[in-house]
N, C-alpha and C positions, 0 to 999 in steps of 0.2 A: 939556201933556198928551202922553201917548204913545198912539198908535193902531196896533194890530197888524192885519194883513190877510194874506190868502193861504191861510188854512186851508180845509179841505174834506174830502171823502171821497175816498180813494185806495186802490187795490188794493195788497196786499202786493208789495213790490219796486218800487213806484212812487216818484215824486219830487214834492216840493212846495217852493216857495220862499216863506218868510214874510218879511214886511216889518214894520218898526216905525218909524213916522215921528213925530218930535217936533215939536210946534208950541207956540208961545208962549215958547219959550226955546231957546237954542243949546246943543247937547250936544257933549260930547267923546266921539267914538265909542269911544275906549278905555275909557270908563266904562260902556258898555252891556253888558248880559247878557241871555241868554235862559234862562227857567225853564219848567218844565212841571208840571202837576198832573193825574195820572190819577185816575179815579174811585176814591174810597175810599183814596187815598194822599196823602202829604204833598207839598207843592211841592218840586221838586228843581231844582238848577242843571244846565243842559244845556250851555251854552257861554258863554264870556266872553273878554274880552281881559285880559291881565295889564298891570301898570303898564308893562312894557317893550314893550307892544304885541303880545305873542305871544298865540296863541289857546290856550285851555284847554277841554277837553271832558270831559263825564262818560264814564266807561269804556264805558257802554252805547251811546254814539253815535260813538265815535272811529272814524274812517275812513269814516263815512257822512254826517255833518253837517259843514257849514262855516259859520262865522260871518264876516261881512264887513260893511263899513260905508262910507258915503259922507258925509264931513263936509259937502260942499257941499249935499247934499240933506237933511242932518240926519236920516239914516235908517240903520238897521242891518238886516241881512238874516240869514236862516238858511236855507241851502240844505240840504234833507234828501233824501238818496238812499237807496235800498235800504230803504224803510220797512217796518217790521214791525208786527204787531198790537199789540205792547207799546209802541209809540210813540204809541198813541192817548192823547190828553190835550188839555187846554187849555194853549196855549203863551202865555207872558207875556214881555214885555220889561221890563227894569228899568234905571233909570238911577242909577248911583252909590249903590246900596243903598237908595234912597229911593223915587223916583217909579215907579209901576207903571202899565202899561196894563191894559185890561179883558180882554185875552186873545182868542185866536182858536182855535177848536176844530179839531183834526186827528183824523180818524177813519180808521184803516187797517183795511180789511175787504174781503173778497171777496164 
């Protein structure tokens, strides 16, 4: 299973670091991705690694979010800086297009 953590309430301009830990199986960090779903909207891809190990980001988060991972800890991270109200969403991690976590809520509000 995948378990996300690190969400919470943060003021605009603030930062959060999300974690997604895999248990019960060993993941290849390069196959991990972060998605989000805002209220009333469809789930969207936020950040992922490509086959070549490069990072890809949604245009809306480029320059503010960074995906990283630790194979030894079976964990992927999402560092989010310069948060905006429109970043408010439930953030999910996904492994290889199949396994999903239950999500962690990020609320950006003053």
